[in-house]
C-alpha positions in Angstrom: 14.8 18.0 2.1 17.6 15.5 1.7 19.6 16.7 -1.3 22.1 13.8 -1.4 20.6 10.7 0.2 23.6 8.6 -0.7 25.8 10.6 1.6 23.2 11.0 4.5 24.0 8.7 7.4 20.3 8.6 8.4 19.3 7.1 5.0 19.9 3.6 3.7 19.9 2.3 0.2 17.9 -1.0 -0.1 16.7 -3.4 -2.8 13.3 -4.8 -3.3 11.8 -7.3 -5.8 15.1 -9.3 -5.9 17.0 -6.2 -6.8 14.8 -5.0 -9.6 14.2 -1.7 -7.7 16.4 0.2 -5.3 15.0 2.7 -2.8 16.3 5.2 -0.3 14.6 5.0 3.1 15.1 6.4 6.6 17.5 4.3 8.8 15.1 4.8 11.7 11.4 5.2 12.0 9.0 3.7 9.4 10.7 1.4 6.9 9.0 -0.5 4.1 8.6 -4.2 4.3 6.5 -7.1 2.8 3.2 -5.2 3.3 4.1 -2.7 0.6 5.0 -5.4 -2.0 1.8 -7.4 -1.1 -0.3 -4.3 -1.5 1.2 -3.5 -4.9 0.7 -7.1 -6.1 -3.0 -6.9 -5.2 -4.0 -3.7 -7.1 -6.1 -4.7 -10.1 -4.5 -2.2 -12.4 -4.3 -2.3 -16.2 -2.3 -0.3 -18.7 -3.6 3.2 -19.1 -5.1 3.4 -15.5 -4.5 6.3 -13.2 -3.6 5.3 -9.7 -2.8 7.1 -6.5 -1.2 5.8 -3.3 -2.3 7.2 0.0 0.5 7.5 2.6 3.1 6.5 0.0 6.2 6.9 2.3 9.3 6.5 0.1 7.3 4.9 -2.6 7.9 1.1 -2.3 4.3 0.0 -3.1 3.9 2.5 -6.0 7.2 1.7 -7.6 6.5 -2.1 -7.4 3.1 -1.4 -9.1 4.9 0.7 -11.8 7.3 -2.2 -12.3 4.5 -4.7 -12.8 2.0 -2.7 -14.9 3.2 -1.0 -18.1 1.8 2.5 -19.0 0.1 3.1 -15.7 0.3 6.6 -14.2 0.8 6.8 -10.4 0.6 9.7 -7.9 2.3 9.2 -4.6 0.6 11.2 -1.8 2.5 11.6 1.5 2.1 14.1 4.3 5.7 14.0 5.5 8.0 16.3 3.4 11.1 14.2 4.1 9.6 11.0 3.0 8.1 12.6 -0.1 11.5 14.0 -1.0 12.9 10.5 -0.8 10.0 9.2 -2.9 10.8 11.7 -5.6 14.5 10.5 -5.6 13.3 6.9 -5.8 11.0 7.7 -8.7 13.9 9.3 -10.6 16.5 6.6 -9.9 14.3 3.8 -11.0 13.4 5.6 -14.3 9.7 6.2 -13.6 9.7 10.0 -13.7 7.5 10.0 -16.9 4.8 7.9 -15.2 4.9 9.0 -11.5 5.1 12.0 -9.2 5.3 12.5 -5.4 3.2 15.2 -3.8 2.9 16.4 -0.2 -0.8 16.1 0.8 -3.1 15.0 3.6 -5.0 12.1 2.0 -8.0 12.7 4.2 -8.6 16.1 2.4 -11.4 15.9 -0.2 -10.1 15.4 -3.8 -10.7 18.3 -6.2 -12.1 15.8 -8.8 -12.8 12.1 -8.9 -10.0 11.3 -11.4 -8.4 8.0 -10.4 -9.1 4.4 -11.4 -7.2 2.9 -8.5 -6.4 3.9 -4.9 -3.9 1.8 -2.9 -3.2 2.3 0.8 -1.4 0.8 3.7 -2.9 2.9 6.5 -1.5 2.9 10.1 -3.4 0.1 11.8 -2.0 -0.5 15.2 -3.7 0.6 18.4 -1.6 3.0 20.5 0.6 0.8 22.9 0.9 1.5 26.6 4.5 2.6 25.8 4.4 4.4 22.5 7.5 4.7 20.3 9.6 7.7 21.1 10.0 8.3 17.4 7.1 10.6 16.3 7.3 9.6 12.6 7.2 5.9 13.5 4.2 6.6 15.7 2.4 8.4 12.9 3.2 5.6 10.4 2.0 2.7 12.6 -0.6 3.9 15.2 -4.2 4.6 14.1 -6.7 6.8 15.7 -10.2 5.3 16.0 -11.6 7.1 12.9 -8.5 6.9 10.7 -9.6 4.1 8.4 -13.0 5.8 7.9 -11.2 9.0 6.9 -8.8 7.3 4.5 -11.6 5.4 2.9 -13.6 8.7 2.6 -10.6 10.2 0.9 -10.5 7.3 -1.5 -14.2 7.7 -2.4 -13.6 11.3 -3.3 -10.6 10.5 -5.4 -12.0 7.6 -7.4 -14.2 7.7 -10.4 -17.4 5.6 -10.3 -16.4 2.0 -10.8 -12.8 2.6 -9.6 -11.3 0.4 -6.9 -9.6 0.9 -3.6 -7.1 -1.7 -2.4 -5.8 -1.8 1.2 -3.8 -4.0 3.5 -4.9 -4.1 7.2 -4.4 -6.2 10.3 -6.2 -9.6 10.2 -8.3 -9.0 13.3 -9.8 -5.8 11.8 -12.2 -7.3 9.3 -15.2 -5.6 10.9 -13.4 -2.2 10.8 -12.8 -2.6 7.1 -16.3 -3.6 6.2 -17.8 -0.8 8.3 -15.5 1.8 6.6 -16.5 0.4 3.1 -20.2 -0.1 3.7 -21.6 3.3 2.6 -19.9 3.7 -0.7 -18.2 0.5 -1.8 -19.2 -3.0 -2.8 -17.9 -6.1 -4.7 -15.5 -6.6 -1.8 -12.7 -9.2 -2.3 -10.7 -10.3 0.7 -7.4 -12.3 0.6 -6.1 -13.4 4.0 -2.3 -13.7 4.5 -0.9 -16.4 6.8 2.7 -16.5 8.1 2.8 -20.4 8.0 0.4 -23.4 8.0 -1.5 -23.7 11.3 -0.8 -20.1 12.3 -3.4 -17.3 12.6 -3.7 -14.8 9.7 -1.7 -11.7 10.1 -3.0 -9.5 7.3 -6.1 -9.0 5.1 -5.7 -7.6 1.6 -9.0 -6.1 0.4 -10.2 -4.7 -2.9 -13.6 -3.0 -3.3 -15.4 -1.1 -6.1 -16.8 2.4 -5.7 -20.6 2.4 -6.1 -21.0 -1.4 -6.5 -23.5 -3.5 -4.6 -22.2 -7.0 -5.3 -21.5 -9.3 -2.4 -18.3 -10.0 -0.4 -16.1 -12.8 -1.6 -13.3 -14.5 0.4 -10.3 -15.8 -1.6 -7.9 -18.6 -0.9 -5.2 -17.4 1.4 -1.6 -16.5 0.7 0.8 -18.5 3.0 4.2 -16.9 3.3 6.2 -19.8 4.7 5.9 -23.6 4.7 6.1 -25.9 7.7 9.9 -25.8 7.5 9.9 -22.0 7.7 11.0 -21.7 4.0 9.2 -19.2 1.7 6.4 -20.8 -0.3 6.5 -20.7 -4.1 3.5 -18.3 -4.1 5.2 -15.9 -1.7 8.4 -16.0 -3.6 6.6 -15.2 -6.9 5.0 -12.1 -5.3 7.8 -10.8 -3.0 10.8 -11.5 -5.3 9.4 -11.7 -8.8 6.7 -9.1 -8.7 3.8 -11.4 -9.6 0.2 -10.3 -9.2 -2.0 -11.6 -6.4 -5.4 -12.9 -7.5 -7.6 -10.0 -6.5 -9.6 -9.4 -9.7 -11.0 -6.2 -10.9 -14.6 -6.2 -9.7 
Protein backbone atom coordinates (compact mmCIF):
# COMPACT_ATOMS: atom_id res chain seq x y z
CA UNK A 1 0.00 0.00 0.00
CA UNK A 2 1.20 3.51 -0.81
CA UNK A 3 0.94 5.43 2.44
CA UNK A 4 2.07 8.82 1.11
CA UNK A 5 1.44 9.04 -2.65
CA UNK A 6 2.54 12.67 -2.78
CA UNK A 7 6.07 11.62 -1.93
CA UNK A 8 6.20 8.46 -4.05
CA UNK A 9 8.24 8.87 -7.27
CA UNK A 10 6.22 6.13 -8.96
CA UNK A 11 2.96 8.08 -8.54
CA UNK A 12 1.79 11.22 -10.34
CA UNK A 13 -0.85 13.75 -9.29
CA UNK A 14 -3.12 14.61 -12.24
CA UNK A 15 -6.24 16.65 -12.91
CA UNK A 16 -9.37 15.64 -14.81
CA UNK A 17 -12.56 17.47 -15.76
CA UNK A 18 -10.71 20.75 -16.21
CA UNK A 19 -9.25 20.51 -12.72
CA UNK A 20 -12.48 19.74 -10.87
CA UNK A 21 -10.95 16.47 -9.67
CA UNK A 22 -7.37 15.50 -8.85
CA UNK A 23 -6.22 11.89 -8.83
CA UNK A 24 -3.09 9.98 -7.91
CA UNK A 25 -2.14 7.33 -10.47
CA UNK A 26 0.88 5.17 -11.28
CA UNK A 27 3.59 6.85 -13.34
CA UNK A 28 3.98 3.62 -15.36
CA UNK A 29 1.56 0.94 -16.39
CA UNK A 30 -2.15 1.59 -16.82
CA UNK A 31 -3.11 5.28 -16.63
CA UNK A 32 -6.57 6.73 -17.00
CA UNK A 33 -7.56 8.67 -20.09
CA UNK A 34 -10.56 9.84 -22.10
CA UNK A 35 -12.23 6.42 -21.96
CA UNK A 36 -12.85 6.74 -18.22
CA UNK A 37 -14.52 10.13 -18.58
CA UNK A 38 -16.61 9.01 -21.56
CA UNK A 39 -17.75 5.96 -19.59
CA UNK A 40 -18.80 8.05 -16.60
CA UNK A 41 -20.68 10.46 -18.86
CA UNK A 42 -22.73 7.62 -20.36
CA UNK A 43 -24.03 6.03 -17.14
CA UNK A 44 -27.79 6.77 -16.88
CA UNK A 45 -27.64 7.29 -13.12
CA UNK A 46 -30.05 9.32 -11.01
CA UNK A 47 -29.82 10.62 -7.44
CA UNK A 48 -30.33 7.79 -4.98
CA UNK A 49 -28.96 5.08 -7.28
CA UNK A 50 -26.40 2.52 -6.13
CA UNK A 51 -23.63 1.99 -8.68
CA UNK A 52 -20.56 -0.21 -8.88
CA UNK A 53 -17.56 0.13 -11.17
CA UNK A 54 -15.82 -3.06 -12.28
CA UNK A 55 -12.05 -2.75 -12.67
CA UNK A 56 -12.10 0.74 -11.20
CA UNK A 57 -8.32 1.30 -11.17
CA UNK A 58 -7.58 4.52 -9.30
CA UNK A 59 -11.19 5.66 -9.63
CA UNK A 60 -11.29 8.15 -12.51
CA UNK A 61 -14.64 7.01 -13.96
CA UNK A 62 -16.36 6.57 -10.61
CA UNK A 63 -15.21 9.95 -9.31
CA UNK A 64 -16.36 11.66 -12.51
CA UNK A 65 -19.75 9.99 -12.03
CA UNK A 66 -19.89 11.13 -8.41
CA UNK A 67 -19.07 14.67 -9.50
CA UNK A 68 -21.93 14.65 -12.04
CA UNK A 69 -24.74 12.95 -10.10
CA UNK A 70 -25.66 14.13 -6.59
CA UNK A 71 -26.58 11.61 -3.89
CA UNK A 72 -25.37 8.57 -5.83
CA UNK A 73 -23.57 5.79 -3.94
CA UNK A 74 -20.63 4.13 -5.74
CA UNK A 75 -18.52 1.06 -4.96
CA UNK A 76 -15.16 0.83 -6.76
CA UNK A 77 -14.14 -2.80 -7.33
CA UNK A 78 -10.51 -3.42 -8.27
CA UNK A 79 -8.43 -6.61 -8.05
CA UNK A 80 -5.05 -4.83 -7.78
CA UNK A 81 -4.36 -3.81 -4.13
CA UNK A 82 -2.04 -0.95 -5.11
CA UNK A 83 -4.58 0.63 -7.45
CA UNK A 84 -7.34 0.13 -4.90
CA UNK A 85 -5.23 1.92 -2.27
CA UNK A 86 -4.81 4.88 -4.62
CA UNK A 87 -8.56 4.84 -5.33
CA UNK A 88 -9.25 5.13 -1.59
CA UNK A 89 -6.91 8.12 -1.39
CA UNK A 90 -8.58 9.69 -4.41
CA UNK A 91 -12.03 9.23 -2.88
CA UNK A 92 -10.91 10.98 0.30
CA UNK A 93 -9.03 13.86 -1.33
CA UNK A 94 -11.99 14.70 -3.55
CA UNK A 95 -14.42 14.63 -0.58
CA UNK A 96 -16.48 11.63 -1.68
CA UNK A 97 -15.81 9.41 1.34
CA UNK A 98 -19.46 9.59 2.39
CA UNK A 99 -20.71 8.31 -0.98
CA UNK A 100 -17.99 5.94 -2.21
CA UNK A 101 -15.68 3.15 -1.15
CA UNK A 102 -12.92 1.11 -2.83
CA UNK A 103 -12.85 -2.66 -2.35
CA UNK A 104 -10.43 -5.33 -3.56
CA UNK A 105 -12.39 -7.90 -5.50
CA UNK A 106 -12.41 -10.06 -8.61
CA UNK A 107 -15.38 -8.69 -10.55
CA UNK A 108 -16.05 -12.04 -12.21
CA UNK A 109 -16.93 -13.62 -8.85
CA UNK A 110 -20.72 -13.94 -8.38
CA UNK A 111 -22.25 -11.17 -6.28
CA UNK A 112 -23.77 -12.08 -2.93
CA UNK A 113 -26.95 -10.17 -3.80
CA UNK A 114 -28.31 -8.24 -6.76
CA UNK A 115 -28.17 -4.87 -5.06
CA UNK A 116 -27.02 -2.34 -7.67
CA UNK A 117 -28.92 -0.08 -10.06
CA UNK A 118 -25.93 0.62 -12.32
CA UNK A 119 -22.75 -1.22 -13.30
CA UNK A 120 -20.06 0.61 -15.26
CA UNK A 121 -16.98 -1.02 -16.73
CA UNK A 122 -14.02 -0.41 -19.01
CA UNK A 123 -12.74 -3.98 -19.43
CA UNK A 124 -9.39 -4.82 -21.02
CA UNK A 125 -10.22 -5.17 -24.72
CA UNK A 126 -7.02 -5.49 -26.73
CA UNK A 127 -5.91 -8.81 -28.15
CA UNK A 128 -2.51 -9.95 -26.91
CA UNK A 129 0.16 -8.44 -29.22
CA UNK A 130 3.03 -10.39 -30.72
CA UNK A 131 5.35 -8.47 -28.37
CA UNK A 132 3.40 -8.02 -25.11
CA UNK A 133 4.21 -5.22 -22.69
CA UNK A 134 6.91 -6.14 -20.15
CA UNK A 135 4.79 -4.46 -17.45
CA UNK A 136 2.45 -7.15 -16.02
CA UNK A 137 -0.02 -4.59 -14.64
CA UNK A 138 -0.25 -2.85 -18.00
CA UNK A 139 -0.86 -6.22 -19.69
CA UNK A 140 -3.62 -7.06 -17.22
CA UNK A 141 -5.29 -3.68 -17.72
CA UNK A 142 -5.25 -3.73 -21.54
CA UNK A 143 -5.15 -7.32 -22.84
CA UNK A 144 -8.28 -9.44 -22.89
CA UNK A 145 -8.61 -13.21 -22.82
CA UNK A 146 -11.23 -14.58 -25.27
CA UNK A 147 -13.89 -15.04 -22.57
CA UNK A 148 -13.15 -11.94 -20.50
CA UNK A 149 -16.06 -9.80 -21.70
CA UNK A 150 -18.53 -12.65 -21.14
CA UNK A 151 -17.24 -13.12 -17.58
CA UNK A 152 -17.44 -9.42 -16.77
CA UNK A 153 -20.98 -9.20 -18.16
CA UNK A 154 -21.96 -12.29 -16.13
CA UNK A 155 -20.60 -10.51 -13.04
CA UNK A 156 -22.71 -7.47 -13.90
CA UNK A 157 -25.80 -9.64 -14.25
CA UNK A 158 -25.31 -11.08 -10.77
CA UNK A 159 -24.70 -7.64 -9.23
CA UNK A 160 -27.66 -5.82 -10.84
CA UNK A 161 -31.25 -5.76 -9.69
CA UNK A 162 -33.88 -6.51 -12.34
CA UNK A 163 -34.19 -3.45 -14.56
CA UNK A 164 -30.71 -2.22 -13.64
CA UNK A 165 -28.28 -1.20 -16.37
CA UNK A 166 -24.74 -2.03 -17.39
CA UNK A 167 -22.68 0.59 -19.25
CA UNK A 168 -19.38 -0.28 -20.90
CA UNK A 169 -16.84 1.12 -23.33
CA UNK A 170 -15.20 -1.25 -25.85
CA UNK A 171 -13.21 -1.17 -29.06
CA UNK A 172 -15.28 -0.19 -32.07
CA UNK A 173 -14.62 -3.37 -34.06
CA UNK A 174 -15.96 -5.50 -31.20
CA UNK A 175 -19.69 -4.89 -31.65
CA UNK A 176 -20.46 -8.57 -32.22
CA UNK A 177 -18.53 -9.48 -29.06
CA UNK A 178 -20.63 -7.03 -27.05
CA UNK A 179 -23.95 -8.22 -28.45
CA UNK A 180 -23.03 -11.86 -27.90
CA UNK A 181 -22.06 -11.18 -24.26
CA UNK A 182 -25.31 -9.29 -23.60
CA UNK A 183 -27.65 -11.59 -25.50
CA UNK A 184 -28.68 -13.99 -22.73
CA UNK A 185 -29.62 -11.54 -19.99
CA UNK A 186 -29.79 -7.97 -21.33
CA UNK A 187 -31.90 -6.04 -23.79
CA UNK A 188 -32.88 -2.43 -24.62
CA UNK A 189 -29.33 -1.95 -25.91
CA UNK A 190 -28.22 1.61 -26.74
CA UNK A 191 -24.98 2.09 -28.70
CA UNK A 192 -23.07 5.35 -29.11
CA UNK A 193 -20.07 5.26 -31.49
CA UNK A 194 -17.08 7.52 -30.81
CA UNK A 195 -15.10 8.92 -33.76
CA UNK A 196 -11.72 10.67 -33.49
CA UNK A 197 -12.55 13.11 -36.33
CA UNK A 198 -14.82 13.47 -39.40
CA UNK A 199 -14.04 10.92 -42.08
CA UNK A 200 -12.19 8.63 -39.69
CA UNK A 201 -13.26 5.18 -38.52
CA UNK A 202 -14.89 4.83 -35.09
CA UNK A 203 -12.50 3.99 -32.26
CA UNK A 204 -14.89 3.17 -29.41
CA UNK A 205 -18.42 2.00 -28.71
CA UNK A 206 -20.21 3.06 -25.55
CA UNK A 207 -23.07 0.71 -24.71
CA UNK A 208 -25.86 0.67 -22.14
CA UNK A 209 -28.22 -2.29 -21.72
CA UNK A 210 -30.95 -3.22 -19.25
CA UNK A 211 -31.02 -6.47 -17.27
CA UNK A 212 -34.04 -8.57 -18.17
CA UNK A 213 -35.31 -6.30 -20.96
CA UNK A 214 -36.29 -7.56 -24.37
CA UNK A 215 -36.52 -4.27 -26.28
CA UNK A 216 -34.56 -3.89 -29.49
CA UNK A 217 -31.14 -2.36 -30.16
CA UNK A 218 -30.85 1.36 -30.95
CA UNK A 219 -27.87 3.14 -32.52
CA UNK A 220 -27.37 6.75 -31.42
CA UNK A 221 -25.75 9.65 -33.24
CA UNK A 222 -21.97 9.49 -32.78
CA UNK A 223 -19.72 11.59 -30.60
CA UNK A 224 -16.94 13.17 -32.70
CA UNK A 225 -13.93 14.15 -30.60
CA UNK A 226 -12.13 16.54 -33.00
CA UNK A 227 -13.15 18.63 -35.99
CA UNK A 228 -11.45 18.75 -39.39
CA UNK A 229 -8.83 21.16 -38.01
CA UNK A 230 -7.94 18.75 -35.17
CA UNK A 231 -9.60 21.00 -32.58
CA UNK A 232 -11.86 19.44 -29.92
CA UNK A 233 -15.54 19.65 -30.81
CA UNK A 234 -17.98 21.46 -28.55
CA UNK A 235 -19.64 18.15 -27.67
CA UNK A 236 -16.33 16.57 -26.69
CA UNK A 237 -15.32 19.60 -24.63
CA UNK A 238 -18.64 19.52 -22.79
CA UNK A 239 -18.08 15.89 -21.76
CA UNK A 240 -14.32 15.74 -21.22
CA UNK A 241 -13.83 19.13 -19.56
CA UNK A 242 -17.20 20.14 -18.15
CA UNK A 243 -18.54 16.73 -17.08
CA UNK A 244 -21.67 16.79 -19.26
CA UNK A 245 -23.73 13.65 -19.72
CA UNK A 246 -23.75 11.66 -22.96
CA UNK A 247 -27.20 10.92 -24.44
CA UNK A 248 -27.49 7.28 -23.42
CA UNK A 249 -30.95 7.25 -21.77
CA UNK A 250 -32.05 4.95 -19.03
CA UNK A 251 -33.92 2.15 -20.86
